[in-house]
N, C-alpha and C positions, 0 to 999 in steps of 0.2 A: 743175101741181097735184100730179102724182105726186112731184116732187122735194120739194115742201113736205110732203106726207104722209109721205115717207120720212125727213124730218128728225126728230131726237130732240127731243121737247118736254119741257122741264124748267123748273121755276119759277126766278125770279131768286134769286140768292144774293148775299150781301154782297160777296164777292170780285169779282163781275161789275161792280159799280157803286161800288167802294170810293172812287174819287176824288170822285164826286158826293156820297156820304154825308159825306165829310170836309168838304165845303163848308158843311154844316149850314144849308141854307136851309129844311129841314123836319126835324122831329124827332118821335120817338115816345117821350116822356119816361117813360111807364109810368103816368101819372096816369089816373084814371077819373072820369066824372061820377057824379052821385048814383045813377043807375040802372045803373052799371057800364059806360057807354059809353066806349070808348077815346078819349083826347085826342091829336090831332096838332097840334103847334104850328108856326107859320111865324114864326120870330123875325125881328127887324129884319135885313134883308139888302139892302145898297145896290144890288147888281147883280141883283136878283130878275128884273127884266124882261128881262135879257140871258141868262138861263139857257135853253139850247136846249130845245125842246119834248120831245125824246126823253129828255133827262136828267131833266127835271121829271117826265115820265110814269113813267120807270123808278123814281125814288126814291119817288114817291107810291104806285105799285103795290106796291113792296116793303114800304113801311111798313104798308099796309093788309092785307098778307098775313101779318103776324106775329101779331096777336092771334088767339085761338081763334075758331072759327066761332060759338060762342055769343055772345061779346063783340061780334064784328063784326056779327052779325045785329041787335043793338040799334041800331047806327048810330054813326058817328064824330062827335065834337065837334071843331070846328076853331077854333083861336085864332090870329088874324092880328094880330101886333104891329107896328103902323105908327106908333108914337107920335112918332118922330123923322123921319118921312117926310111925303110930300105926298099929297094926294087922288089924284093920278094913280097913285101907287104902290098905294094902296088899290084903286082901280078896276081896275088891271092885275092885282092879286092875285086879286080876286074873279072877274074874267073868266076867268083861267087855271084857277082851281080849279073854277069852274062848268063849264068845258068839258072838263076832263081828269081830274077826280077819279073813281077807279074804284069806290069803295066807297059804302055807304049813308051818307047824311048825316043827322044829327039836329039840330044847331045850328051856327051860325057866329057866333063872337064876333070883333068887330073893335075893337081898341084904336086909336081915331082919332088923327090927328096932334094933338100937344099945343099947337102954335102956334095962336094965335087965328084967324088968317086961314084957315089950312088946315083948322082944325076947322069953321069956318063953311062953307067950300066943301064939306067932306065931308058936313055935314048936308044941304046943298042937293042935293048930287050923289046921295046915297043915295036921296033921295026921287024924284029925276028918273030915275035909271038902275036902280032896283031891279028893274024888270021885265026889263031887258036882261040881267041876270045869269043869268036862267033857273034860278034855284034854287027848289026846292019846299020849302025849309026856311027858318025864320026867320033873318034876318041882324040880329044885335043889335049896335048901335054903342055902345061904352063909352068914357067919358071918361078913366077911370083904372083901375088894377088893383084898387082898392078896390071899384069897381063889379063887377069880375069875381068878387070874393070872394063877392058875393051869389048868384052862380050856382054856383060851384064851390068846394069846400072847399079851404083853404090847403094841407092835407096832400097834395093831388093836383096842386099847382102847383109849378113849379120856383122857385128863388130869384129869377130874372129877372122872374117874374110875381108876386113878393111872397109866394110860398109857402114851404113847408118841405121839399118833396120833393127828396132828393139825386139829382142826375143829372150824370153825366160822359159827355160824348159819345164821347170816345176809348175809355173803358172799355166803353160800350155797343156800339161797333163791334167791339171786341175780343171781347166775349162772343158777339155774333151770329156773327162769323167762326168762333170756336171751336166753337160749337154746330153750325153747318152743316158744318164740317170733320168733326166727330165723327159727324154723321148720314151723311156720305159714307163715312167709315171703316166704320161699321156696315153700310151697304149693300154696300160693296166686299167686306168680310169675309164677309157672307152669300153674296154671289155666288161668292166663291172656294170657300167650303165647298160650295155647291150644285154648282159645276163639278167639284170634286174628288169629291163624292159620285156625280155622274153618271159620271165616269170609272171610279170603283170599280165601279159597278153594271154598266158595259159591259165591264169587263175580263174576258177569257177566261182561265180557269185554265190554267197551263202543264202540260205533260205529263212533265216530268222534275224531279228534285230541285234541280239547280242553278238553273234558270230560276225555280222557285217560290221558292227562297231569295232570289234577286235581286229578284223582284217584291215579296216580303214586306218586304225591307229598304228598297226604294225607297218603297213605300207608307207604311211606318212613319216614314221620314225626312220625307216630305211631310206626314204627319199631325202630327209634332212641330213642324214649321215653322208649320203653320196654328194649332196650339195656342199657339205663341209669339205669333203675330199677334193671336189672340184675347185673350191676356193683356195685350198692349200696348194694344189697343182698350179693354178694361175699365179699365186704369190711366188711359188718356186721359180716359174718361168720368168716373171718380171724381175726378180732378184738376180737371176742368171744374166738376163739381158743388160741389167745395170752394170754388172761386173765386167762383161765383155766390152761395154762402151766406156768403161771407166777412164782409159787413157785420153780419149777425146774430151770427155767431160772435164778432166783435170787440166788439160792444156789445149787451148784453141789451135795451136800449131801442130798438134799430133794428128796423125791419120791412122786409120785402121788398115792393116794389111788385107790383101784380097781374101786370105783364109779367114781372118777375123770377120770381115764383111760377110763371108759365107756362113760363119757361125751365127752372126746376127740374123741373117736371113733364115737359117734353120730354126732358131728359137722362135722367131716371129711366126714362121710357118706352123710350128707346133702349137703356139698360142692360138693362132687362128683356127687350127684344127680343133683345139680344145673348146674354143668358143662356139664353133659350128656344132660340135657334138653336144654341148650343153644346151644350145638352142633347140636342136632336134629332140633331145631328151625332155626338155621343158614342155615342148609342144605335146609330146606323147603323154607326159605325166599329167598335164592339164586335162587332156581328154580322159585319161584313166581315173584321175581323182574325181572328175565330174561324174563319171559313170558310177564310181563307188558311192559318192554322195547321193546320186539319184537312186542307187540300189538301197541305201539306208532309208531314203525317203519312201521308197516303195515298200520296204519291209515294215516301216512304221505305219504306212497307209494300210497295208494288208492286215497288220495286227489290229489297228483301230477298226478296220472293216469287219473283222471277225467278231470283235466285241460288240460293235454297234449292230451287226446283223443278228447276233444272238439275242440282243435286247429287243430288236424289232420283231424277230420271230416269236419271242415270248409275248410281245405285245399283240401281235396278230393272232397268236393262239388264244390269248385271253379274250380278244375281241370276238374270235370265232365261237368262243364258249357262250357268248351272249346271244343265244338263239331264241330265248324265250321272249315273247312279245306281251306277256301278261294276260291274266284272265279276270282282272278287276282293276278299278281305278287305283286302289291302294298299291297293288302289285306293280302296275305300270309306272306309277310315280316313284316307287322304290327302284325299279329298273332304270329309270331316267337318272336318278341320283348315282347309281352305280356306273352308268355310262359316262356321266360327267366326271366321276372320279377316275375312271380309266382314261378319259381324254386328258385330264390334268396330269395323270401319271405318265402318259405318253409324250408330253411336251418335251421333256429332257432328251429321251432317245431320238425323237424326231428332229430336234434342233441339232443334236450331235450328228445325225445322219446328213442333214442339209449342209452343215458346216464341213463335214468330211467330203461330201460330194463336191462342194465348192473348192476345197483344197485339191481334190483330184483333178478338177478342171484346170486349176492353176498349174499343176504339174504338167498337164498336157500342153497348155499354152507355153510353158517354158521348155518345150521340146524334149520331154522325158522320153527315154528310150523304150519304156514299157507302156506305151500308149494303148496297145491292144489288150493289155491286162487291166489298166486303170479305168478305161472308158466303160467297159461292161459293168464294173462294180459301181461306178457313179450312176449309170442308168438304173441298175438294180436298186440302189439306195433311194433314188427319186421315185422309182416305181412303187416301192413298198410304202414310202411316205404318202404318195398319192392314193394308193389303195387304202391305207388306214384312214386318211382324211375322207375319201369318198365313202368308205364303208361306215365311218362314224356318222357322216351326214345322212346316209341311207338308214342307219339305225335310228337316228333322231327322227327322221321322217316317219319311219314305221311305228316307232313308239308314240310319236305325236298323233298319228292316225289311230293307233290302238287306244290312246288316252281319250281322244275325241269319241271313238266308237263306244267305249265303255261308259263314258259320261252320258252319251245319248241313250244307251241301253238302260243305265241307272235312272235317268230322267223318265224314260218310257215306262220302266217298271214302277217308279214312284207315281207317275201319272195314272197308270192302271190301278194302283192301290187307292189313290185319291178318288178315282172315278167310281170304283167299287164302293168306297166308303160313302161317297155322295149318294149313290143309288140306294144304299142300305139305310142312309139317314133320312131319306124322304118318306115320311110317315104316310101310309096309304089312306088313313082316315082324313088327313088334311087335304089330300088330292081329290077327294070326292066332289068337292065344290069346283065350280068353274074358276073361281079366283085362285083356289089352291093349286089346281092343275096348271093354270097359266104361270103361276109363280115358280112351280117346279120346272116347267118348260124353259123359262128364262134362265134358271140356274144351270140346266143341262146345256143349253145353247152357249151360255157364257163359258162353261167349262170346256165344251168342245172346241171353242176358238183357240184354246191354249195348245191343242194338238198340232196346229200349224206352226206354232212357235218352236216346237221341238222337231219339226221336219219328219214327223212320223206318219204323215198321211199317205206316202208312196213307198211301199216296201221295196219295189224293184229298183227305184232310184237309190234307196238306202244300200242295197247289195252292191250296186255298181260303184258307189262312192268308196266302199271299204273292201272291195274285192281282193286287193293285194295282201291283206292281213287276215282274211277269213280262213282260219284253220278249221278243221272239222269240229273241234270242241267249241270254238267261238261261234261258228256258224250254227251249231246246234242250240247254243244258248240264245243267239239272236233270233233263230226261228221260234224258239219257245216264247220269247218276249213278244215277237211280232204276232205270233198266234194269240198270245194273251191280249195284245192290242186289238186284234180282230174280234176276239170274243167280247172284250169290253165294249168295242164299238157296236157290235151286234146287240149287246145288252142295252146300250143307249138308244139304238134305233128302235128296239121293241118298246122301251119305256116311253120314247117320244110318241110312237103310234098310239100307245095306250093313253098317254096324257092328252094328246090332241083330241081323242074321242071324248075324254072326260071334260075337256074344255068346251066342247060343243054342247048346245042345249040338248038334254036327254029327257025322254018321257017316262023311262022306267028306272026304278031305283037300282042303285049299284050295290051289289053284295060285297060287304067288306071281306078283305083277304088278309090273313096274318102277314105282317111285314117280314120279308127275307130277301137277301140279295140274289138276283137271278144268276144262273150259271149257264154256260153254253152247253147245249145238248151235244155238241161235237166233242167236248172234252170230258172224258170220264176219269175219275180219280184212279191212278194206277195202284194195283195191288200185286205184290209179289207172292206167289203161292208156289208150293212145291207139289208137283204131280204125285198122286198117290202111288205108293210102292217104290218111289225112287229113293235110294239111300243118300244120306248126307255125305259130302266130300270133306273128309276130315283132314286131308293133307295140308291145305292152306292154314287151317286152324292149328294144326300141330306145329307148323313153322312159327306162327305168331306166338303160340304158347311157349315154344322153345326160346324165342327171342325175349319174351317177357321174363321167363325164369332166369336167363343169363343176366338180364338187367337187375333183377331182384338180388341175384347172387352177388353182383358187384356192389350193390347198395349195402348189403349186409356185411360184406368184407371191408367196406370203407368205414362202417360204423359198428365195431365189434361189441360195444356195450349196448345191449338191448334195453330199451326203456319199457317194454311191455312184457307181461307174463308169457312165458313160453317162447320168447324170442330166440334163445340159445338153441332150442330144439329146432326151430324153423331154419336158423342159419345152418345148422349141421345138415339138415335134410337137403337144403338147396345146394350147399357145397358138395355133398356127396353126389347129388344129381348132376352138377356141372362137370365134376371130374369124370363121371360115367359118360356124359355127353361127349367130352373131348376124346376119351378112349374109343368110344364108338366111331367117332369121326376118323381117328387114326387107323382103326382096324378096317373101316370101309375103304378109305383111300389107299391103305396098304394092299387090300385085295385087288383094287383096280390097277394099282401100280404093277403088281406081280403079273396080272393078266396082260397088261401092255407089254411088259418085258418078254413074256412068253410069245406074244404075237409077233414081236419084232424078230426074235430068234428063229421062230418057225417059219414066218412069212417072208423074211428077207435073208437072214444069214444062212439058213439051211438051203434056201432056194439057189444060193450061189453055187452049191454043189450039184444042183439038178442038171443032168446032162441035156435035158430038153430045152433048157434056157441058157446054155453056155453061149450060144451064138448071139444072145442079146446083151451079154456082159461086155462093157467097153474094155479095150486092151489095157488101159491105164489102171483098171480095177482088178486085173488078173492077179491072183495070189496075194491080195491085199485085204482079205476079209478081216484079219486081226487088227489092221490099222483102222478100218472103217468102224468096227464095232468095239474095239478095245477089249477089255475084260468084262463086257456086258454079260456073257454066260455065267461068269463067276458071281456077279452081283445078283443075277436071277436065282442061282442055286442057294445063295445066302438068304435071300428073302422068302424063298419058297418053303422054308421050314415052318412057317406059321407060328413062330414062338410068341409073337405079340398077342395072338388071339387068346393066350392063356391069361392075359391080364384083364379080360373083360369082367371076370368075377371078383378079381382082387386088384384094384388099381395100384396098390403099393408095389406090385411086382414090376411095374413099368420101368421105374428107374433102375432096378436091379438088372432088368433085361438089357438095357442100354450099356450099363457098366460091365456086364458079363461079356458082351460082344464088342467091347471097346477096341481091341486089337483088330478084330475082323473088319471093322468099319474103315480101316485104312485102305480097303480095296477101292474106295471112292477117290482117294488120292491118286492111285494108279490110273483110274479111269480119266480123271481130269487132266493129268499130265499128257495123256494121249489125245485129248480133245482137239488141240490145234491141228495135229496131223490128220485127224479124222475129218475136221471141217474143211481143210485144204483139199482133201481127196473128194469130199462131197461137192465142193464148188466145181471141181473138174469133171465129175461124172454124174452129178445129181439129176441132170435132165435126160438121162438115158432111158430108152424104152423099157429096160429091165426093171427099173424102179417103178415106172408107171404101171407096168403089168402086175408087179407084186402089190402095189397100193390098190389096184382095181380088185384083185382077188380078195384082199383083206377087207375091202369096203371101208378103208380109212378115209376120213375127211382131210386129215393132215398128211403131209409128206414125211418121209423117214427122218429128215433132219430135226423135225419138231419133236419126234419121239426120242431121238438120241439126246435131247436136252433134259429128258425126264430125270435121270439120275442126279444131275446137277441141281435141279429144282427140288428133288426129294430130300436131299441132305439138309437143305435150308428149311424145308417143311418140318423136319424133326425138331429142330431147335425152336421153331415158333410154337409148336404144340407143347413142347416141354415148358416153355415160358408160361403158356396158358395154364398148364397143370400146376406149376409152381405158384401162380397167382391165386388160384382157387384152393390150394392146399397149404396156405401159409400157416406156420405154427402148428402143423400136424406132425405125426410121427415120421412120415416119409419125406419131410421137407429137406433134410440134410442130403439124403440120397438123390432127391430130384435136383438139388443145386449142383451136386457132383456130376450127375448125368448131363445137365445143361452145360456145365463147364467143359465136360468131355466133348460134347458136340461142337461147342464154340472153338475148342482147341483143334478139333479135326478140320473144321471149316477154315481156320487160320492156316493149318498145315497144308491144306489143299491149295489155298490162295498163294501161300509162300512158294509151294512147289511149282505152281504155274509160272511164277516169276523166275524161279531157279532154272527151269528148262530153257528159258530164253537167253541164258548167258552164252556169249560167243567169245572166242579168242582165248579162253583159259586152257592152257596146254595140259594141265593135270586132270585127275579124275575127281569131279565134284563130290562123288559119293564117299571119297576118302577124307573129306573135311569134317566129318561128324554131322550131328544134327543141325539143321537150319533153324536158328532160334528167332531171328528177326530179319526184316528186310524193309528198306524204305529209302526215299530220296532226301538228300541234304545239300546244303551249300558247304563247300570244303575249300579251305585255304591250306597251303603247305609251306613249311619252312625247313630246308635241309641245310644243316651246318656244313657238311663236307660235300657240297655239290657245286655245280656251276653257278656263277653269280645270278644268271637269269632265273634259275630255280628259286634262289632265295627271294628274289624280287616278287615272286608270285603272290606272296602273302600281303603285299601292299596294294594289289590291284583287285579286280573283280573276282568273286569266288568261282570255282568250278562247280558245275552241277553233277553230282555223283550219286549213284544208287548203291547203297551199302548192303551187303549180305553178311550177317553175323553167324558164323558156325562155331561149334565148340573148339575147333582147332585153328580156324583161320578167319580173318576179316577181309572180304573182297571189296575193292573199289571198282565200279563199272560206270560206263556212260550210257544213259538211256537213249535209245533211238527209236523213232516211230516211222513205219513204212506202210504205204498202201499195198494191199494184197489183192491183185486182180480186180481192182475197182471196188473192193469191199472196205469196211472200216479199218482204221489204222491198227496195226499190231505192234506191240513193243518188243524190243530186243535190248540186251544189255551187253555192251562191248567191254570186255575185261581190260582194266587199266593197271591195277596194282593190287598187291596182297600183303597182309601182315600176319605173321604167326602169333597166335594169342599167347603162346608161352613166353614171348619176348616183349610184350607191349605193357605200357603203363597208362594210367588214365588220370587226368586232372578234371574234376567234376565241375568247377566253376571258372569262367573266363571273365576277367574284369571288363565291365562295360556292356555286357550282353548276357542276360540270364538264360538265354536259349542256346548258348554255346558251351561246348566242352572240348577237351583236348585228348587225343590219343597219341602217345609218343612211343618211339621205337628205338631200341639200342641206346638207352640213356639219353634220350632227347636229341639224338643225332638227326632223326626225322620227326617232325612234329606236324600233326594233322589237326587243324582247328575245324570243328564240325558244328554247324548251326542247324538246329532242328526248327520245324515250323511252329512249335509251341513248347512251353516249359514242360507240359505233361509228357509229350513224346520224348523230350530229352531225358526226363527222369526215368521213363520206362527203359530206354536204351542203357542208361547208366546202371540201372538195377540188373539188367541181363548181363552186361559186361562184367559187373562186379561178381555176379554168381559164377561166371566162367573162371575168372581169375581166382576166386576163393576156392572153387573146386580143384583147380590145378594145384594150389598151395596145399590143400588137404591131401591130394594124391601124392605130392612130393613127401609130405610128412609120413 
């Protein structure tokens, strides 16, 4: 029963019983009775009794399903033509029709056999067997077609029955097949549109420009193909309608039969249904297409926003770096020029930001669906532009005030110097007379008038005017100059008192005094003295001496040919000292590094096993110490051997030390591979009380995660120190070993970096460790061309490239797609989704591709699959070709 219920139930169509219909043992000519009852005719058919019951039932069922429900409800009229047959054929026909006719019957007409004996037998038989036929409708026996005309109009009967109704059986079958095919086409087209509409409705909008463009193009292409299908369907229906109406078109006197009129109505109804479906689909497509176009607009807007925002952030960061307000007129003028340059540099990103904000507002006005996403970005862009403009204006105001301040201070200082010079130049012997004293007084009073021009007479007002820019340094300088002003003013006051006395008439002689400029008793010349018994602090001096020697070493290394006697010896001494300094730094930092590792292991890792602290450890951290710390204990044991300390007396041993432990340094690769898991666990549990308690006991200023970064930083530190050693040891005996040690460290760093990418590969079903050594990895543009593939695959080479991240192993080349995901609100982490792989034992390489010197080809199985790969630069392309060539050459040598 379940199987039957699950089967698709559909009505019979002409193509299902085409052979039985062509036998023409029953026809629906299109004629109707006086009340509109459809007429089914059973023409003379010699083998009627031999027709299988299933075939008979299928044909009769099909014929009764064609007229409309209204016509079929009146009841069918059956005409059985047996004029050339026997009574047995009549009986058999009535029996079969009575037992298997599926529709409502109204009348049954039988054209009895024409031969006398058979007609007599038929008359007797119909009387005897009428009840056996189990027909509830009248059975009318007719002797001739003229008798039939008394019941049915000639216009409703075919020529075989003496009527005028035009009927061609082959044409009837052709029309029925065409109508049913068209109906199926309409249904299929509607389903295709519905399926496509459902796919569109369920499509998630992409998050980048390229994917959105690809999706829009794909959907537009699919829509165009469906529209073509619709046009073909409409054309098919119109052609069918023309064929059915052809008799009327050919002759004005011709009329379509009721069945033909119903066929016309059916086709017109299907065309109308197709038209309604197309309109509904067009409305939906218009909305969807608009949304996709708006999505593309949004992605372009977001992309431009990120670029403009980055430029604005850099601009604001540069502006924030202009915190200096200058300590002199020259410095302030220089800062003003720099501020002007920054302002000019910022014009382009500011204009882009304003333009982008205007574009965003236009999108909002055009009823964009992502208003809530666009509006905040427009507000943010305008805010940053306003902040930059306001901050620039504030900077100009501050620097303008600073320039005015320093100009006034400079003028005040110059005024003081001029005043002191004036006082010193007034010879005392000339001032002894009344006339000389009066002349000196006039000079002083004239000079003192200029003080008001420089607004230096009111220090309090001066401070209030420049309060906004008075840094401690500037304030101290201003106080010094203002104090100097006060002292000079006091000197002038005293000189004026003295000169006024001299100008008055005096009775006693004036004792000459040696001329010298007065100084204020309040200002004593500062002297820096060191208290007795206090030792000198040599540490700052040592630092400066060290810096000086490093500079000297670099100078000598840049100019190897000494022009002075003893220069070579000086260079050798400084070089040796520099190398020793670098080794001392390495050893000192190594000691600190080992101590930090020990504190982490003892203060954190070991405490996780402390039963007194178990209750403080988060459940997510239970039994995951190895994930959090990785192989940190192994790194600690490696560095705790103090082998580098042996190099302090002999720097040449440093390179050998690194080369000797080359394989052991691979422990850093293992540590870095575990780092993402460790960081994820720390983000989950880092704020727990357990870690806070451990940090408190250790008295660490930084939390654990900062110390867990030390190994990653340390391995980079080694290569930097080796570079410095190589720089100051050029052309010496150990240069070759140092270069090899540096190359080893760079190779380890590259291996660590590659392995960090390798562990992010997802979707590869095999074991990556079985692919051999990872030689190279990087992102490329990739086109493909498959000779024996689907046409769509071939076409890929003509369109936009795929973005693929390639991993080159000694045994395999993997093609992956890079994906970036946010992790718990932290910065994006990359993963590489596996897409394809090529065995290196079966690939070939074409090093140059015509038209682009950054492209090369990797082909597979005799160029059955060709991958066109575009590097970001010619240098990167050559590096990859070199590595691939090494792999292929190695395989060839292994085969030999």
